[in-house]
C-alpha positions in Angstrom: 121.3 28.4 90.5 122.4 32.1 89.3 124.8 33.5 86.6 127.7 32.6 88.3 127.0 29.4 87.7 127.3 29.7 84.0 130.0 30.6 81.3 130.1 32.5 78.0 131.3 30.2 75.3 133.7 31.7 72.7 136.7 31.3 70.6 140.1 33.3 71.0 140.0 35.0 67.7 143.5 34.5 67.1 145.2 35.7 63.9 146.9 32.5 63.6 144.2 29.9 63.8 142.5 29.2 60.5 139.6 30.9 59.7 137.3 29.4 57.3 134.2 31.2 55.3 131.0 29.7 54.4 129.9 29.0 50.2 126.8 29.6 48.8 125.0 30.6 52.4 122.0 32.8 51.5 122.9 35.9 52.8 120.9 38.2 50.8 117.5 37.1 51.8 115.8 37.5 55.1 113.0 34.8 55.4 111.6 35.1 58.6 114.3 38.1 59.5 116.9 34.8 59.8 120.0 34.8 57.0 121.2 31.0 56.5 124.1 31.4 59.1 122.0 32.4 61.9 119.8 29.0 60.8 123.1 26.9 61.4 123.7 28.6 65.0 120.0 27.9 65.8 120.1 24.3 64.1 117.2 25.6 62.0 118.7 24.0 58.8 115.6 22.2 57.1 115.9 24.0 54.0 119.9 24.1 54.0 121.7 21.9 51.6 124.4 19.8 53.1 127.4 19.7 53.2 128.3 23.4 53.6 131.5 23.9 52.1 133.9 26.0 53.6 137.1 27.5 52.4 140.2 28.6 54.4 140.9 32.2 54.1 143.1 33.3 57.2 145.7 31.8 59.6 147.5 28.5 59.6 147.2 26.6 62.5 144.4 24.5 63.1 142.6 24.1 66.5 139.3 22.6 67.8 137.2 25.6 67.5 137.5 27.4 64.1 136.0 30.9 63.2 133.7 31.4 60.0 133.9 34.7 59.6 130.7 35.1 61.7 129.5 35.3 65.4 128.9 32.0 67.1 129.0 29.9 64.1 131.9 28.0 64.6 133.7 24.5 63.4 134.8 21.9 65.9 137.1 19.1 65.6 136.3 15.6 65.6 138.4 15.4 69.4 135.8 17.9 70.7 132.5 16.2 69.1 133.8 13.3 70.9 134.6 14.9 74.0 131.1 16.5 74.3 129.6 12.6 73.2 131.5 10.7 75.8 130.5 13.3 78.5 126.7 13.4 77.3 126.5 17.1 77.2 123.2 18.3 75.8 121.9 21.5 73.4 124.2 20.6 70.4 124.3 19.3 67.6 127.2 18.9 64.2 126.4 19.9 60.6 128.0 18.0 57.6 130.6 20.1 56.1 133.6 19.9 53.8 136.5 22.3 54.9 138.9 23.2 52.1 142.5 24.6 52.7 143.8 27.7 50.6 145.0 25.1 47.7 141.0 23.6 47.4 142.3 20.4 49.3 140.3 19.1 51.9 140.6 19.2 55.8 139.2 16.0 57.4 137.9 15.8 61.1 135.4 19.1 61.0 132.2 19.4 61.6 129.7 22.3 61.6 128.7 23.4 65.3 124.5 24.2 66.0 123.6 25.4 69.4 120.0 23.7 70.2 119.3 24.7 73.8 117.6 28.0 74.7 116.9 30.0 78.1 115.3 33.4 78.6 116.5 36.7 77.4 119.1 38.6 79.0 117.8 41.3 81.6 120.8 44.4 81.2 118.7 46.3 84.1 120.0 44.0 86.5 123.6 44.4 85.1 126.3 46.6 86.7 126.7 50.0 84.6 130.5 50.6 84.4 132.3 53.3 82.4 135.7 53.0 80.4 138.1 55.3 78.9 140.1 53.9 76.2 142.8 56.6 75.8 144.1 59.2 78.1 141.4 62.2 78.0 139.3 60.5 76.0 135.7 59.9 76.1 134.0 57.9 78.4 132.4 54.4 77.4 129.4 53.0 78.7 129.4 49.1 79.8 127.2 46.8 81.0 128.6 43.8 83.4 127.0 40.7 84.2 124.9 38.8 82.0 121.6 38.2 83.9 119.4 35.0 81.8 115.8 34.3 82.7 116.8 30.9 84.0 113.1 30.0 84.3 113.2 29.5 80.7 116.1 27.5 80.7 115.6 24.4 78.9 117.8 22.5 81.5 120.6 21.9 78.5 124.5 22.6 78.9 124.6 24.7 75.6 122.1 27.1 75.3 121.2 30.6 73.4 119.4 33.5 75.3 116.1 34.3 73.6 117.2 37.0 71.1 120.8 36.7 71.2 123.6 34.3 69.3 125.8 34.4 72.2 126.9 30.8 73.6 126.2 30.2 77.2 127.1 27.0 78.9 127.0 25.5 82.2 129.8 25.2 84.9 129.8 21.7 84.5 130.5 21.9 80.7 133.2 24.5 81.2 135.2 22.3 83.4 135.1 19.4 80.8 136.3 21.9 78.1 139.0 23.4 80.3 140.0 19.4 81.3 140.4 18.2 78.1 142.6 20.9 76.7 140.3 22.0 73.9 142.0 24.6 71.9 141.4 28.0 71.0 138.2 28.0 73.6 137.5 31.3 75.2 135.4 31.0 78.4 134.3 33.8 80.6 132.0 33.5 83.9 128.6 35.6 83.0 129.5 38.0 86.5 132.4 39.1 84.4 131.2 39.6 81.1 130.8 42.8 79.8 129.0 44.6 77.0 129.0 47.7 75.2 126.1 50.3 75.2 125.5 50.5 71.7 125.0 46.5 71.7 122.8 46.4 74.4 120.6 49.4 72.3 121.1 47.3 69.5 119.2 44.3 70.9 117.0 46.2 73.0 115.7 47.7 69.6 116.1 44.4 67.9 113.3 42.7 70.8 111.2 45.6 70.3 110.7 44.9 66.4 110.4 41.3 66.8 107.8 42.5 69.4 105.8 44.0 67.2 106.1 41.8 64.3 104.4 39.0 65.7 
C-alpha cells in the first residue's frame, strides 16, 4: 500500500451548515501541551466531564458532519455512526454530547467524534514542491503536494491520525463507504493530491522539534 490508497477526511466548511461550539472546555491550560479539544480528537478524554454541551452559532442546515470551530473536531449524525458500525470500520469512537440550537432547544441524533487510530509522521521531504500565485503579479507561495505518511507505524485502522498531526486520514475502503452511503458535508481528497502551504509545514516541523527536545 502507498499514499494512493488513503484519503484526507474533512468537512466542506459550508457557511450554510450548522456549526456548534463547545461550552466549558479547557482552552487556557496546556497540560502535556494539549488542550481539551485536542484530547477529544485523540480520544484521550479521561479527565473530561461528559456530556459536553455544543451550542449552535452559525448555519441553518443539519448534515451528517458538523463543524465545531476546531479543526478535526467534528460532530457526526446517528446515520453516520450506524454506517461506520455496520461496516466494522475501526479507529474511531464517539463521545456523548448535548447539542443545542440558537433557542437552547436540544437537537437529537448527534455525537462527538474521536480518532483512536494512529500512523507515523508525515514526511514532507517526499512531497513535490510547487508554487502558486493567487493574484496577477502577486507573490509566489510555496506548497507541498502529496502527503507521505509513515505506514510502517500504521496500526491498520480505517480512521487514523499521523504522529504530531491532527489531520484525519482514512483508507480507500472507508472513503468508498462514505461516498456510497451519501454522507453529507464530507470532503475527501486522495493523499496524492493534498496540498499543504509552506507556513503550515514549518509550523509542524517546529512543533516536532519542540516535542523531541522536551521528551
